[in-house]
RODO-2510 file (C-alpha; in nm, 4 decimals, decimal comma):
residues 231
     n   res          X          Y          Z
     1     m     0,5091    11,3042     6,3380
     2     p     0,6348    11,1803     6,6778
     3     e     0,4369    11,2765     6,9817
     4     p     0,5924    11,5465     7,2001
     5     f     0,7757    11,4290     7,5096
     6     a     0,5350    11,4326     7,8036
     7     l     0,6794    11,5961     8,1123
     8     f     0,3846    11,4825     8,3233
     9     d     0,1597    11,1842     8,2772
    10     l    -0,1585    11,3178     8,4332
    11     e    -0,3304    10,9815     8,4019
    12     g    -0,0494    10,7791     8,5561
    13     d     0,0912    10,7485     8,9044
    14     t     0,3698    11,0040     8,8701
    15     w     0,4358    11,0962     9,2349
    16     a     0,6321    10,8512     9,4438
    17     s     0,5390    10,8286     9,8101
    18     p     0,7948    10,9903    10,0403
    19     p     1,0130    10,7407    10,2248
    20     e     0,8999    10,6387    10,5696
    21     p     1,0908    10,8273    10,8402
    22     r     1,3478    10,6132    11,0182
    23     r     1,2129    10,4800    11,3445
    24     r     1,4214    10,5980    11,6386
    25     h     1,5745    10,3313    11,8587
    26     p     1,4958    10,3846    12,2300
    27     h     1,8584    10,4651    12,3208
    28     e     1,8539    10,7619    12,0819
    29     t     1,6067    10,9418    12,3076
    30     r     1,8425    10,9231    12,6071
    31     v     2,1459    11,1240    12,4929
    32     v     2,2955    11,3374    12,7714
    33     a     2,6098    11,4872    12,6163
    34     d     2,8718    11,4464    12,3442
    35     s     3,2380    11,3986    12,4323
    36     g     3,3119    11,6369    12,1457
    37     d     3,2155    11,9043    12,3994
    38     r     3,4536    11,7736    12,6622
    39     v     3,3604    12,0219    12,9341
    40     a     2,9887    11,9404    12,9109
    41     w     3,0641    11,5691    12,8832
    42     l     3,2862    11,5641    13,1927
    43     r     3,0352    11,7708    13,3861
    44     a     2,7539    11,5295    13,2967
    45     r     2,9659    11,2247    13,3869
    46     a     3,0478    11,3719    13,7254
    47     q     2,6772    11,3757    13,8133
    48     g     2,6302    11,0001    13,7942
    49     i     2,7749    10,6490    13,7700
    50     t     2,9575    10,5726    13,4465
    51     a     3,0892    10,2487    13,3001
    52     t     3,4348    10,3503    13,4270
    53     d     3,2894    10,3660    13,7782
    54     a     3,1004    10,0380    13,7325
    55     a     3,4209     9,8625    13,6287
    56     k     3,5466     9,9076    13,9872
    57     l     3,2303     9,7831    14,1598
    58     a     3,3205     9,4264    14,2481
    59     t     3,2099     9,4226    14,6152
    60     r     3,0522     9,6456    14,8784
    61     d     3,4030     9,7349    14,9950
    62     s     3,4749     9,8667    14,6461
    63     v     3,1696    10,0950    14,6777
    64     r     3,3376    10,2756    14,9673
    65     t     3,6605    10,3125    14,7690
    66     a     3,4731    10,4381    14,4626
    67     a     3,2745    10,6848    14,6754
    68     h     3,5971    10,8290    14,8183
    69     e     3,7395    10,8699    14,4670
    70     k     3,4200    11,0353    14,3400
    71     l     3,4102    11,2781    14,6332
    72     h     3,7804    11,3525    14,6743
    73     g     3,9431    11,2503    14,3489
    74     g     4,1655    10,9513    14,2868
    75     r     4,5290    10,9214    14,1952
    76     r     4,4357    10,9146    13,8279
    77     s     4,1974    11,2079    13,8406
    78     f     4,4419    11,4529    13,6861
    79     g     4,6341    11,4376    13,3597
    80     g     4,7144    11,1165    13,1792
    81     s     5,0059    10,8951    13,0851
    82     r     5,1844    10,7655    12,7785
    83     y     4,9503    10,4674    12,7875
    84     t     4,6309    10,6733    12,7937
    85     d     4,7696    10,9042    12,5243
    86     h     4,8506    10,6017    12,3085
    87     g     4,5000    10,4636    12,3605
    88     k     4,3404    10,7935    12,2585
    89     a     4,5565    10,8110    11,9468
    90     r     4,4816    10,4535    11,8410
    91     e     4,1089    10,4500    11,9178
    92     p     3,9952    10,6251    11,5932
    93     v     4,2104    10,3878    11,3869
    94     i     4,0715    10,0810    11,5625
    95     a     3,7176    10,2221    11,5439
    96     e     3,7497    10,2489    11,1662
    97     w     3,8603     9,8832    11,1525
    98     v     3,5503     9,7930    11,3571
    99     r     3,3266     9,9914    11,1215
   100     q     3,4682     9,8192    10,8138
   101     t     3,4704     9,4656    10,9545
   102     h     3,1599     9,4638    11,1779
   103     g     2,9500     9,7621    11,0714
   104     l     2,9480     9,9264    11,4149
   105     a     2,9772    10,3048    11,3881
   106     p     3,2015    10,5064    11,6222
   107     s     3,0115    10,6957    11,8912
   108     t     3,1017    10,9839    12,1222
   109     l     2,7624    11,0162    12,2921
   110     l     2,6857    10,9808    12,6625
   111     f     2,3553    10,8034    12,7364
   112     h     2,1476    10,7579    13,0511
   113     s     1,9490    10,4474    13,1419
   114     e     1,5735    10,4181    13,1015
   115     f     1,4770    10,4733    13,4670
   116     e     1,7752    10,6416    13,6350
   117     r     1,9282    10,9453    13,4642
   118     r     2,2441    10,9135    13,6764
   119     h     2,3256    10,5697    13,5343
   120     l     2,5477    10,6726    13,2405
   121     a     2,7574    10,5169    12,9635
   122     t     2,9590    10,6236    12,6582
   123     p     3,0220    10,3198    12,4348
   124     d     3,2995    10,3447    12,1769
   125     g     3,0699    10,2252    11,8992
   126     l     2,7202    10,0998    11,8315
   127     g     2,4888     9,9675    11,5655
   128     v     2,1458     9,8170    11,5224
   129     a     2,1444     9,4568    11,3959
   130     a     1,9104     9,3291    11,1261
   131     n     1,6749     9,1926    11,3916
   132     g     1,6500     9,5379    11,5531
   133     s     1,8676     9,4616    11,8578
   134     l     2,1327     9,7090    11,9672
   135     e     2,5002     9,6054    11,9578
   136     l     2,7889     9,7951    12,1166
   137     c     3,1657     9,8140    12,0805
   138     e     3,4330     9,8714    12,3449
   139     i     3,7926     9,9411    12,2347
   140     k     4,1043     9,8833    12,4460
   141     t     4,4805     9,8963    12,3965
   142     t     4,7133     9,6883    12,6125
   143     s     5,0847     9,6351    12,6628
   144     k     5,0236     9,2778    12,7824
   145     p     4,8697     8,9780    12,6038
   146     w     4,5208     8,8857    12,7223
   147     r     4,4279     8,5268    12,8081
   148     g     4,0719     8,6540    12,8437
   149     i     3,8896     8,9827    12,8842
   150     p     3,9786     9,1324    13,2260
   151     r     3,6941     9,1216    13,4767
   152     g     3,6862     9,4976    13,5240
   153     y     3,6349     9,5466    13,1515
   154     l     3,3543     9,2900    13,1547
   155     r     3,1775     9,4901    13,4260
   156     q     3,2195     9,7973    13,2076
   157     v     3,0649     9,6117    12,9134
   158     w     2,7692     9,4777    13,1137
   159     w     2,7006     9,8247    13,2524
   160     q     2,6919     9,9744    12,9038
   161     q     2,4579     9,6988    12,7879
   162     y     2,2233     9,7789    13,0768
   163     v     2,2278    10,1564    13,0206
   164     l     2,1635    10,1377    12,6479
   165     g     1,9547     9,8199    12,6347
   166     a     2,2039     9,6283    12,4202
   167     e     2,2118     9,2541    12,3605
   168     r     2,5852     9,2068    12,3038
   169     t     2,9139     9,3956    12,2793
   170     l     3,2167     9,3516    12,0564
   171     v     3,5249     9,3949    12,2760
   172     v     3,8237     9,4884    12,0598
   173     w     4,1776     9,5072    12,1911
   174     e     4,5100     9,5917    12,0322
   175     e     4,8331     9,4775    12,1950
   176     h     5,1396     9,6978    12,1592
   177     a     5,5099     9,6748    12,2459
   178     d     5,6646    10,0122    12,3306
   179     f     5,3518    10,1707    12,1760
   180     v     5,3910     9,9894    11,8430
   181     p     5,1033     9,7501    11,7543
   182     v     5,2127     9,3862    11,7712
   183     d     4,9693     9,2491    11,5108
   184     d     4,8383     9,3725    11,1775
   185     e     4,4820     9,3693    11,3107
   186     p     4,3321     9,3952    11,6595
   187     k     4,1703     9,0977    11,8306
   188     s     3,8013     9,0912    11,9128
   189     r     3,5388     8,8876    12,0956
   190     w     3,1621     8,9195    12,1368
   191     v     3,0343     8,9404    12,4944
   192     d     2,6682     8,8571    12,5477
   193     r     2,4431     9,0405    12,7888
   194     d     2,4473     8,8921    13,1401
   195     d     2,1404     8,9951    13,3400
   196     d     2,2656     8,8348    13,6618
   197     q     2,5851     9,0417    13,6550
   198     i     2,3899     9,3526    13,5541
   199     e     2,1590     9,3114    13,8535
   200     i     2,4607     9,3014    14,0870
   201     l     2,6153     9,6077    13,9236
   202     v     2,2961     9,8129    13,9406
   203     g     2,2587     9,7353    14,3107
   204     l     2,6174     9,8404    14,3844
   205     a     2,5828    10,1500    14,1675
   206     n     2,2739    10,2579    14,3605
   207     e     2,4667    10,2120    14,6852
   208     l     2,7413    10,4308    14,5407
   209     l     2,4882    10,6987    14,4485
   210     q     2,3552    10,6969    14,8044
   211     a     2,7101    10,7180    14,9407
   212     i     2,8049    11,0240    14,7377
   213     r     2,4631    11,1924    14,7686
   214     p     2,2924    11,0621    15,0848
   215     n     1,9426    11,1765    14,9982
   216     p     1,6637    10,9321    15,0927
   217     g     1,4587    10,8356    14,7910
   218     a     1,7119    10,9866    14,5493
   219     v     1,7369    10,6684    14,3463
   220     d     1,4308    10,5899    14,1385
   221     p     1,2956    10,2576    14,2710
   222     r     1,2468    10,1424    13,9128
   223     a     1,6253    10,1518    13,8780
   224     v     1,6395     9,8352    14,0887
   225     y     1,7175     9,6036    13,8025
   226     r     1,4631     9,3461    13,6938
   227     p     1,5601     9,1531    13,3794
   228     g     1,3013     9,1827    13,1101
   229     a     1,2572     9,3003    12,7514
   230     l     1,5508     9,4955    12,6179
   231     a     1,5058     9,8711    12,6046
***
């Protein structure tokens, strides 16, 4: 007579250990807002220096211009254009291409830096590489061919790398003619972290913070950038 089927083997090791909880990456502890809640996201961005602001910070003269725009609003502060509308429409499509080809997930989160909560960035995508380093994605659409990545966009990329503690960024751009993509796939290029450029940007950003909120000691002294281990 066959032995009855044993539901539990009391003498064996029947209970598997629960999986180890996923270790949180440092950037995940510094979420400020989600652009899905646009009002909260815009309000949070207005309190600090974003990658869009950092893109304009080329010199000390540009700090004064950026301060005026932050305090009084710039020409592009209201509404949008056909170009911005096209970029918003194409970004999810391009982001899906990035996810499939490079494994970087789309992101809508606003992060602050490790030492200064008013240093802010919202990358278009991110992922953690096999070696544990953080990688970002920045998506652009353009009506003109690029010979290289425009300098303002590079400043935007370096700022995001600083805020999140990332090692490199995949810049992806799609050229269009009359709002119709020129190629079957977008172009892309990896941009490595540049600590020298980041140091310059952080210094200018702190000057901008002082210009728009002249409060002595308002900027955490630790926010003076010193290259070291990635966050």
